[in-house]
VOZA-206686 format. One record per residue (C-alpha): x, y, z. Coordinates in nm, 4 decimals. Layout:
        xx        yy        zz
         X         Y         Z
...
***
This chain:
        xx        yy        zz
    8.6153    3.8389   -2.2676
    8.2947    3.9769   -2.1181
    8.1265    3.7651   -1.8973
    7.8156    3.8514   -1.6784
    7.9336    3.8775   -1.3104
    7.6710    3.5554   -1.2370
    7.8349    3.3608   -1.4982
    8.1768    3.3966   -1.3596
    8.0455    3.3778   -0.9794
    7.8448    3.0405   -1.0605
    8.1762    2.9223   -1.3009
    8.3666    2.9752   -0.9689
    8.1448    2.8177   -0.7239
    8.1183    2.4913   -0.9817
    8.4820    2.4613   -0.9938
    8.5206    2.5218   -0.6228
    8.2490    2.2435   -0.5168
    8.4855    1.9483   -0.7198
    8.7249    1.9413   -0.4243
    8.3935    1.9109   -0.1642
    8.3735    1.5465   -0.1046
    7.9797    1.5145   -0.0126
    7.8090    1.7985   -0.2480
    8.0511    1.6901   -0.5294
    7.8924    1.3075   -0.5269
    7.5728    1.4295   -0.5006
    7.6341    1.6662   -0.8020
    7.7768    1.3915   -0.9938
    7.4908    1.1608   -0.9201
    7.2438    1.4218   -1.0212
    7.4229    1.4559   -1.3770
    7.4774    1.0839   -1.4035
    7.0721    1.0444   -1.3655
    6.9926    1.2937   -1.6179
    7.2175    1.1557   -1.8751
    7.0578    0.8057   -1.8140
    6.7161    0.9661   -1.8526
    6.8017    1.1226   -2.1426
    6.9605    0.8308   -2.3074
    6.7059    0.5935   -2.2233
    6.4519    0.7998   -2.3881
    6.6393    0.8787   -2.6715
    6.6791    0.4715   -2.7558
    6.3090    0.3955   -2.6371
    6.1871    0.6465   -2.8372
    6.4076    0.5384   -3.1023
    6.2797    0.1529   -3.1070
    5.9539    0.2513   -3.0824
    5.9504    0.4955   -3.3702
    6.1428    0.1453   -3.5552
    5.8717   -0.0832   -3.4689
    5.6204    0.2000   -3.5832
    5.7915    0.1942   -3.9194
    5.8293   -0.1776   -3.9594
    5.4746   -0.2111   -3.8331
    5.3906    0.0855   -4.1580
    5.5903   -0.0781   -4.3866
    5.4547   -0.4556   -4.3084
    5.0726   -0.3018   -4.3524
    5.1626   -0.1769   -4.6764
    5.3002   -0.4584   -4.8360
    4.9396   -0.6350   -4.7886
    4.7372   -0.3346   -4.8564
    4.7063   -0.0299   -5.1011
    4.7117    0.2791   -4.9503
    4.3718    0.3782   -5.0237
    4.0197    0.2904   -5.1796
    3.6912    0.4304   -5.3384
    3.4454    0.1508   -5.3713
    3.1030    0.1315   -5.4550
    2.9870   -0.1620   -5.2089
    2.6342   -0.2095   -5.2771
    2.6358   -0.2053   -5.6938
    2.9861   -0.2264   -5.7463
    3.1831   -0.0385   -6.0296
    3.0098   -0.1236   -6.3924
    3.3247   -0.0241   -6.5915
    3.6008   -0.0189   -6.3487
    3.8864   -0.0125   -6.6057
    3.7730    0.3554   -6.7370
    3.7768    0.4797   -6.3987
    4.1052    0.2775   -6.3253
    4.2504    0.5102   -6.6245
    4.1302    0.8011   -6.5106
    4.2445    0.7829   -6.1711
    4.6078    0.6863   -6.2821
    4.5963    1.0281   -6.4712
    4.6025    1.1960   -6.1555
    4.9613    1.3027   -6.0010
    5.1228    1.1269   -5.7279
    4.9174    0.7936   -5.7882
    5.1589    0.4887   -5.8925
    4.8755    0.2513   -5.9841
    4.4722    0.1167   -5.8530
    4.3815   -0.2286   -5.8870
    4.0204   -0.3697   -5.8462
    3.9468   -0.5602   -5.5468
    3.6228   -0.7189   -5.3517
    3.6101   -0.7667   -4.9852
    3.3756   -1.1063   -4.8430
    3.3163   -1.1913   -4.5172
    3.2653   -1.5615   -4.4165
    3.3532   -1.8775   -4.2864
    3.6371   -2.0998   -4.4341
    3.5501   -2.4825   -4.3226
    3.7762   -2.7926   -4.3749
    3.6093   -3.0853   -4.2071
    3.5579   -2.9665   -3.8495
    3.7220   -2.6898   -3.8542
    3.6081   -2.3363   -3.8607
    3.7667   -2.0068   -3.9115
    3.5971   -1.6617   -4.0176
    3.7680   -1.4788   -4.2846
    3.7965   -1.1758   -4.4919
    3.8089   -1.3264   -4.8302
    3.9344   -1.0602   -5.1059
    3.8966   -1.0771   -5.4439
    4.2152   -0.9211   -5.6872
    4.3057   -0.9491   -6.0133
    4.6861   -1.1000   -5.9859
    4.8203   -0.8727   -6.2505
    4.7096   -0.5564   -6.1472
    4.7604   -0.6493   -5.7763
    5.1534   -0.5950   -5.8393
    5.0789   -0.2250   -5.9387
    4.9428   -0.2002   -5.5403
    5.0978   -0.4134   -5.3236
    5.3851   -0.6501   -5.2394
    5.1863   -0.9705   -5.2041
    5.3819   -1.1934   -5.4341
    5.7015   -1.1273   -5.1803
    5.5225   -1.2395   -4.9395
    5.4332   -1.6220   -5.0585
    5.5844   -1.8912   -4.8788
    5.4088   -2.1436   -5.0974
    5.3011   -2.0803   -5.4519
    5.2433   -1.7425   -5.6428
    4.9563   -1.4740   -5.6513
    4.9300   -1.5780   -6.0575
    4.8222   -1.9066   -5.9615
    4.4685   -1.7666   -5.9076
    4.2910   -1.7720   -6.2217
    3.9389   -1.6424   -6.3258
    3.7099   -1.8983   -6.2618
    3.9615   -2.1481   -6.1347
    3.7553   -2.1725   -5.7591
    4.1397   -2.1770   -5.6105
    4.2404   -1.9551   -5.3191
    4.5465   -1.8318   -5.0804
    4.5445   -1.8633   -4.7077
    4.7541   -1.6765   -4.4460
    4.9992   -1.8765   -4.2758
    4.8074   -1.9099   -3.9286
    4.4624   -1.9257   -4.1027
    4.5976   -2.2180   -4.3177
    4.7359   -2.3998   -3.9658
    4.3951   -2.3164   -3.7970
    4.1746   -2.5317   -4.0915
    4.4496   -2.7899   -4.0619
    4.5010   -2.7779   -4.4478
    4.8174   -2.7298   -4.7266
    4.8352   -2.6939   -5.0418
    4.6114   -2.9083   -5.2619
    4.3748   -2.9536   -4.9960
    3.9964   -2.8366   -5.0326
    3.8049   -2.5821   -4.8343
    3.4784   -2.4531   -4.8372
    3.3554   -2.0795   -4.8131
    3.0276   -1.9966   -4.6721
    2.9494   -1.6545   -4.7654
    2.5793   -1.5060   -4.6349
    2.3531   -1.2954   -4.8555
    2.0950   -1.1306   -4.8639
    1.8236   -1.1872   -5.1503
    1.4495   -1.0420   -5.1565
    1.4880   -0.9912   -4.8019
    1.5986   -1.2995   -4.6616
    1.8968   -1.4626   -4.5910
    2.0508   -1.6813   -4.8101
    2.3702   -1.8575   -4.7363
    2.6515   -1.9411   -5.0285
    2.8301   -2.2333   -4.9793
    3.1631   -2.2577   -5.2725
    3.4691   -2.5046   -5.2614
    3.7667   -2.3976   -5.3341
    4.1053   -2.5552   -5.3761
    4.4176   -2.4408   -5.1865
    4.6631   -2.3237   -5.4223
    4.9414   -2.0945   -5.2072
    5.0357   -1.9638   -4.8446
    5.1162   -1.6522   -4.7307
    5.3348   -1.4994   -4.4437
    5.2706   -1.1266   -4.3908
    5.3854   -1.0661   -4.0563
    5.0922   -0.9176   -3.9427
    4.8532   -1.1092   -3.7262
    4.5274   -0.9821   -3.8745
    4.6632   -1.1055   -4.2212
    4.7919   -1.4314   -4.1230
    4.5127   -1.5150   -3.9072
    4.2092   -1.3895   -4.1223
    4.2818   -1.2751   -4.4797
    4.2193   -1.5222   -4.7426
    4.2691   -1.4599   -5.1517
    4.0651   -1.5370   -5.4511
    4.0557   -1.4039   -5.7930
    3.7935   -1.1323   -5.8670
    3.5959   -1.3271   -6.1114
    3.4923   -1.5714   -5.8618
    3.4060   -1.2967   -5.5879
    3.2052   -1.1186   -5.7936
    3.0012   -1.4201   -5.8638
    2.9631   -1.4938   -5.5104
    2.8578   -1.1649   -5.3943
    2.6195   -1.1097   -5.6853
    2.7895   -0.8339   -5.8675
    2.7776   -1.0054   -6.2213
    3.1506   -0.9361   -6.2676
    3.1605   -0.6319   -6.1530
    3.4355   -0.5210   -5.8677
    3.3618   -0.3531   -5.5663
    3.6082   -0.0843   -5.5879
    3.9485   -0.0108   -5.6776
    4.2427    0.0196   -5.4425
    4.4910    0.2982   -5.4824
    4.8950    0.2991   -5.4403
    5.0602    0.6786   -5.3584
    5.4013    0.7665   -5.4884
    5.4315    0.8753   -5.0981
    5.2060    0.6760   -4.8346
    5.1000    1.0116   -4.6980
    4.9804    1.1669   -4.9981
    4.6589    0.9796   -4.8846
    4.6301    1.2782   -4.6613
    4.5501    1.5235   -4.9528
    4.3378    1.2808   -5.1702
    4.1263    1.2349   -4.8821
    4.0683    1.5750   -4.8600
    3.9892    1.5850   -5.2540
    3.7528    1.3437   -5.2147
    3.5538    1.4437   -4.9092
    3.5120    1.8499   -5.0708
    3.3630    1.7246   -5.4014
    3.0403    1.5422   -5.3962
    3.1140    1.1497   -5.5031
    2.9373    0.8369   -5.4881
    3.2385    0.6495   -5.3932
    3.3037    0.5414   -5.0245
    3.6753    0.6811   -4.9526
    3.9025    0.4668   -4.7555
    4.2672    0.4890   -4.6720
    4.5529    0.3221   -4.4692
    4.5889    0.5778   -4.2279
    4.1939    0.5210   -4.1314
    4.2164    0.1538   -4.1720
    4.4563    0.1173   -3.9224
    4.4094    0.4306   -3.6773
    4.3656    0.1885   -3.3710
    4.7332    0.0658   -3.4279
    4.8777    0.3721   -3.4835
    4.7263    0.5566   -3.2076
    4.8239    0.2950   -2.9529
    5.1931    0.3191   -3.0654
    5.1540    0.7137   -3.0165
    5.0123    0.6371   -2.6591
    5.2831    0.4258   -2.5566
    5.5654    0.6580   -2.6584
    5.3585    0.9275   -2.4607
    5.3800    0.7152   -2.1477
    5.7185    0.5987   -2.1482
    5.8390    0.9580   -2.2171
    5.6739    1.0935   -1.9210
    5.7700    0.7702   -1.7374
    6.1363    0.8288   -1.8281
    6.1136    1.1660   -1.7694
    6.0596    1.1328   -1.4357
    6.4359    0.9945   -1.3750
    6.5349    1.3331   -1.5109
    6.2911    1.4496   -1.2413
    6.4340    1.2416   -0.9601
    6.8015    1.3505   -1.0386
    6.6812    1.7139   -1.0760
    6.5619    1.6807   -0.6992
    6.9358    1.6109   -0.5873
    7.0334    1.9339   -0.7682
    6.7755    2.0856   -0.5439
    6.9408    1.9174   -0.2293
    7.2795    2.0170   -0.3470
    7.2441    2.3621   -0.4319
    7.0663    2.3966   -0.0523
    7.3812    2.2762    0.0714
    7.5852    2.5069   -0.1418
    7.2953    2.8060   -0.0165
    7.3684    2.7152    0.3302
    7.7746    2.7049    0.3100
    7.8108    2.9781    0.1204
    7.5402    3.2463    0.3256
    7.8796    3.4532    0.4336
    7.9843    3.4991    0.0380
    7.6129    3.5998   -0.0066
    7.6542    3.8423    0.2349
    7.9381    3.9817    0.1160
    7.8271    4.0042   -0.2033
    7.5158    4.2201   -0.1322
    7.6882    4.4443    0.0389
    7.9224    4.5131   -0.2520
    7.6170    4.5600   -0.4427
    7.4843    4.2639   -0.5726
    7.1066    4.2782   -0.6112
    6.8665    3.9764   -0.4970
    6.8395    3.8751   -0.8532
    7.1514    3.8149   -0.9426
    7.2290    3.6241   -0.6504
    6.9374    3.3876   -0.7528
    7.0895    3.3479   -1.0997
    7.4436    3.2751   -0.9200
    7.3034    2.9420   -0.8325
    7.0675    2.9320   -1.1443
    7.4262    2.9040   -1.3327
    7.5497    2.6641   -1.1158
    7.2514    2.4089   -1.1584
    7.2257    2.4977   -1.4928
    7.5556    2.3622   -1.6155
    7.5096    2.0655   -1.4430
    7.1617    2.0217   -1.5809
    7.3480    2.1616   -1.9284
    7.6047    1.8806   -1.9037
    7.4143    1.5944   -1.7916
    7.2004    1.6711   -2.0954
    7.4583    1.6787   -2.3296
    7.6213    1.3792   -2.1794
    7.2928    1.1735   -2.2223
    7.2272    1.3156   -2.5385
    7.5536    1.1779   -2.7251
    7.5216    0.8301   -2.5339
    7.1347    0.7880   -2.6341
    7.2524    0.8659   -2.9805
    7.5343    0.6475   -3.0324
    7.3539    0.3532   -2.8563
    7.0561    0.3903   -3.1028
    7.2444    0.4082   -3.3930
    7.4504    0.0844   -3.3023
    7.1575   -0.1531   -3.1705
    7.1476   -0.3267   -3.4499
    7.5220   -0.4202   -3.3492
    7.4946   -0.3874   -2.9425
    7.1402   -0.6212   -2.9405
    7.2926   -0.9239   -3.1133
    7.6644   -0.9149   -2.9006
    7.4091   -0.8535   -2.5704
    7.2238   -1.1969   -2.7014
    7.5515   -1.4478   -2.7905
    7.7469   -1.3102   -2.4462
    7.4513   -1.3689   -2.2454
    7.3383   -1.6875   -2.3972
    6.9237   -1.5220   -2.4612
    6.6933   -1.3984   -2.7258
    6.5493   -1.1132   -2.6748
    6.2691   -1.1546   -2.9392
    6.2433   -1.5149   -3.0567
    6.0747   -1.5876   -3.3989
    5.8513   -1.8338   -3.2702
    5.6932   -1.5633   -3.0867
    5.7162   -1.2202   -3.2357
    5.7300   -1.1279   -3.6352
    5.9986   -0.8910   -3.5884
    6.3046   -1.0919   -3.4213
    6.5503   -0.8110   -3.4665
    6.5030   -0.4645   -3.2463
    6.4659   -0.1790   -3.4962
    6.5811    0.1951   -3.4301
    6.4809    0.5061   -3.6478
    6.6319    0.8002   -3.4593
    6.4644    1.1355   -3.5865
    6.6091    1.4575   -3.4933
    6.2872    1.6410   -3.3630
    6.2530    1.3142   -3.0253
    6.6470    1.4503   -2.9828
    6.5450    1.8085   -2.9829
    6.2789    1.7817   -2.7959
    6.4283    1.5369   -2.5117
    6.6858    1.7508   -2.4852
    6.4959    2.0742   -2.4181
    6.2434    1.9019   -2.1765
    6.5291    1.7544   -1.9861
    6.7405    2.0804   -1.9703
    6.4090    2.2574   -1.8284
    6.3487    2.0365   -1.6088
    6.6996    2.1163   -1.4270
    6.6787    2.4809   -1.4926
    6.3237    2.4750   -1.2836
    6.4775    2.2931   -1.0443
    6.7222    2.5282   -0.9660
    6.4018    2.8184   -0.9167
    6.3663    2.7098   -0.4754
    6.7667    2.7163   -0.4424
    6.8091    3.0463   -0.6027
    6.5086    3.2364   -0.3941
    6.6356    3.0880   -0.0958
    7.0156    3.2088   -0.1556
    6.8292    3.5674   -0.2418
    6.6335    3.5730    0.0751
    6.9802    3.5966    0.2841
    6.9826    3.8964    0.5066
    7.3388    4.0261    0.4890
    7.3294    4.1566    0.8706
    7.1746    3.8471    0.9824
    7.5039    3.6229    0.7921
    7.7491    3.8983    0.9040
    7.5960    3.9300    1.2692
    7.8832    3.6936    1.4051
    8.1852    3.7609    1.1661
***
């Protein structure tokens, strides 16, 4: 089988180094460091992908994927507009809504909240609110019933439960003057979404009650839209912004951009920090190759006298370092992938063995560490790690190529 001379000699040197104690130890430590760095990167990014997916799922369980609205005047005939929107390909459902910002009070307790007016039967087509109820049901909200549903933490802050009465204070501007509107409501249900903003500051009432408070005279403020695929909102956004329309457009990527931007920044920083582990291991490769070059000066001189150019000599030592990097990258990739796939088994075992809980339920909404492995992450991590090790071989290889045959063989 044909093999370039650089590869043949490089492989012979790698096999010979296994018999040299200190150099071999540094080489193995380098390979182990690369493996641990690659494995840690794969596991950490898989966990962060899992948290990102969990956050997206929880956010979209409470809200629609997109919305169009006319906040000031409302929609005169939201039912006809809804029928027209449902004819668009990729749209599963649409539901009317009204958003109000106000203060909820119970006795001496006050809490700011976003009050969302919905139609229970229509809301089921755009969100999974019904599945999030701990007490009561979304269907308890009837037209003109003055009933309200609270997030779990919001109810705790107000010190109320189902059957208690609270007051809603909403500011309104009439004839250029600020006129507060005070309305009493009966708590009919409590939900828990697992998202702090929703559980702390969101309340639901019927659309008719919200329309009366906002002065829309029975009209809806806008329509919430649910797509077959949440990422189809990008196409919907382009179509809405490319044509002149009287409606204000929004979707989940715009409303929650801060959440996902923070996750992307964290992933980038974790990648950079963990790549430092690989970089430290690469420095060990540099040290071991420099020692090999010093030890093999006589061999290098002989090879040069046989006609090998300096570039051939450089490639011999690049092959050695690259083989260590390749082995460490492959081991780390396999180890990291196995760990990421089995986190659901490994984490509970660690918790039961060492008697501790990584994410206690009284502190975190997510009590299990999620993991989502993406092929692109594995490929990117492996290529970056291998590239770092190849770069680390450049200096020792240049040093080997600079060995002068006459100087090396002068005293032989």
